[in-house]
N, C-alpha and C positions, 0 to 999 in steps of 0.2 A: 410430516407436514401434510395437511389435507389438500385436496384439490382446490378448495375455495382459497386456502392460504396462498397457494401458488399463483392463483389468479390475482389475488390482492397485490402480491409482490410484483407481478408483471405489470399491473396498472400503475403501481408506484414507480417502478423503473421507467416506464414510458412517460409518465407525467414529469418526473424529474428531468429526464432527457429533453423533453419539449421545452421546459422552462429554461434549463441551462443553455440549450442551443439557440433559443430565441434571443437570449442576451448576446450570445456570440454573433448572431446574424445582424443584430442591431449595432454591434460595435465594429462590424466589417473586418473582424479578425479571421484568419484562416483556422482550420481545424488543427494544424500543427502548432500554431501560436497559442491556442486555447487549451489544448489537451493536458499538458503537464500542470499548469496552474489549477485547472478544475480538479484533476486527480489529487493535487496537493490539498485542496479544500476538503474533498471527500476523506482523505487520509486523516486530517485534523479532527473532523467530525467523528469518525469512527474511533480514533485514538482517545478522544475525550470521553466518549461513551464507555469504552473499556476501562479507562482510568476511574471514572465515577463508580462503575460497577465494582471494580476491584477495591476501591476505597470503602465502599459500603460493606463488602465482605470482611475487610480487615477490621473495621470498626465493630462489626457484629462478633467476630472472633475474639476481639479484645474484651468486649462486654461479657462474653460467655466464658472468659478465662482461658481460652484456647491458645492465646499468645499474650505476651507481656504488653502492658499499656505503655507505649512509647511512640515516638514519631516514626511513621512508616519509612522503610528504606527501599531501595531498588529491588532487592531480592523478594520483598513482600509482594510487589506488583508483578515481577517476572513469574513467580510461582502461580499467579492467577492469569497468566498470559496477557498481561497488559504492560504498557510503558508507564513509568513514573513521570508523567507529563509535566514539564515546567509550567508555572502559572501563566506566563506570557504566551504559551502555545495552546492553552485550552480554548475551546470554541466559545464558551460563555464569556471568557475575558475579552475576546475579540468583538463579540456582539455588544458588550457593555461599553465599548469606547464611545466617547462623546460624538454626537453628530458632527460630521465634517472633519473628524480626525483622519490622519493620513493612514488609510488602511493598507495601502501598498507597503509602506515601510514596516507597519505592525506585522504583516504576514511574512515579510522577509525575516524579521526578528524572531517570529515564531518558529519558522523553519530552522533557523540558525541554532535556536535553543534546543530543538529536538536533536539536531545533529551533534551538538556539543555533549548531550547526555546519552546518546545512543550511537556508538561508533560505527555499527554496520551501515548507518545511513549517511555518514560523513560525506559531504559534497554530492549528495544524490537528490536531495529535495529541491523542488522548483523555487527560485528566488528572483523571478522576473516580474513580480507583482507591481512594481513601481510604474511600469509602462501602462498599466490599466487605469481607466478613469475611476475615481472614488465611487461614483454611483453604481458602476457595473460591479465592483467588488462588494458593495453593500447589498445589492440585489442578489448576487451569487451566494453570499453567506446566508441570506434569508431563505433561498431556495432549499438549502440543506438544514433548515432549522424548524421544521414542522414538529408537532408533538409526537408524531409517529417515529420520526428519525431521532428525536432526543432520547427515546427509549429503545431504539432498534438493537437487535442482538447482532452478534458477529456474523451469523449466517446471512442475515439480511444485508448487511453492509458488504459482505463478500460478494454477494450477487450483484449489488448495485455497482460495485467496483468493476466486476467482470463485464457487466452490461455496458458501462461507459467505455471500457477498453474496446469492446467489440464495435460500438458505434463509432468511436474515433478512428478505429482501424478501417472501417468501411468508408469513412470520409477521406482518411489518408490515402486509401487506395486510389481515389480519384486524383490525388496529387502525386501519384506514382510512388507512394510509400506503403510499407506493410510491416506489421510487427506481431500479428495476433492470430492464433489458432482458436477457433470457437470452443468454448468450454464443453459443449455436448460431445465434440470429437475426442477431446482430451479425456473426458470422463469414460468414454467407451474404451479407450486404450488402457486406462488405469483399471477398469473393471476386469479386462481380459488378463493383464499381467499380475494383478493382485499384489501390489508392492507393500507388504506388511512388516518387513524387517530388513536390516542391512543398509546398504548404500543405494540411494535412488540417484541415478546420474542422467542428466539431460545435457548432451553436448551442443545443443542449439536451443537453449532454454527460453528464449524470448522473454515474455513477462512472467515466467515461472508458473504458468498455469498447471503444468504437470505436478509440481510440488504441492500446490494448493489442493488439487483434486486428490492427491495421495493422502494428504492430511485429513480430508473429509472421509475418504475410504477407511482410514484407520480408526477415526473417531466413531464411525458407524458401527465398528466392531467393539466399542467400549474402551478403547485405549487412547493414548496421546501420541502424536507423531514424534515429539521430542524423545519419547521413551523407546521408540521402535526403529526409527530410521534416521540416517544422516543424508542431507541434501547436498549434491555437488552439481553445479551447472557452469556453463560457459556461454558467452554471447559476444558477437563482434560489433553490434551496433550500440553506440554509447547510450542513445535514447532508450533502447530496450533494457540495458543494464539498470538504468535508473528506475524504470517501471518494474523490473524484476525485484529489486531490493524494496521498493515501496510496497509491492504486492505481497511480498513475504511479511514485511513488518505489519501491514494492515491486518494480516491474519495471525499475527503474533507467532510467526515462524522464523527460523533462522537457517541459513545455509551458506556454503562456501561458493560464491558466484564469481567466476573469473572473467576478466576482460580478455577476450581471445587475441585482440590486437596487441596488448601488452605481453601476453604469453608468447606470441609469435616473435615480437621484437626482442624479447629476452632470449629466445632460442636462437635467433639469427646472431645476436651478439656473442652468445656462447660458441656457436660454430665458427664465427669469425675469429674469436680468440684462439680456438684450437688450431685453426689454419695458420695463424701468425706464430703460434708456438712451434708449429711443424716447419715454419719457414716457407710456406706455400704462398 
């Protein structure tokens, strides 16, 4: 990517943030209330882009005789690092809703449809859109519907996602919250340890920045993360766990991400059972 391209993306990130944060300020919502719903909209925009790109590739392969002419299946999309997105969860479907339609309910149904078809995200996507005013949701959807974003690649949306995570983290810190390590620092760590095979383990994985940067590192070497590494992480904050799974999904990555609280509770229960069997 050229220096001018980096500058263009930096301007795009800043413009998107200013537009989205202006909507938040006018709504009097806190950063914590606004964070997950906005990241959910970014997720749908990116997932729709990847779906459309994969569908075009599938149709081209069918036309060229490289694959049979049949209705696409999940495996066809997964091979191309995309979700087979249900119609009600596609960004253009939401934008096409009639003026005055209940966007909050439509967005909740969109998230539920993705979770239904993609098990790693079950109960992880934001579903509190009904508390937002319709006009705010309409404006928010339009913020991420420029011509540039309709055709943006995964790298660009990955950067936008990371940028919004960082900005929300900075705002959250003012409310005594934290969940994010800057991507620049994570990238330095990845470049030093060069994780190009085996298990990549992060015992305090936060929003899974280490795994995302690892995938970029492997791709720069001409390979795919899914072929080279297995991601394992754990996190104790519920909000971070949701961000982690969304962050992996938006980059078309998968990993075993554990809830540290559940792991600790299970261990405590096992220890208690052992004591009881010993009569202690």
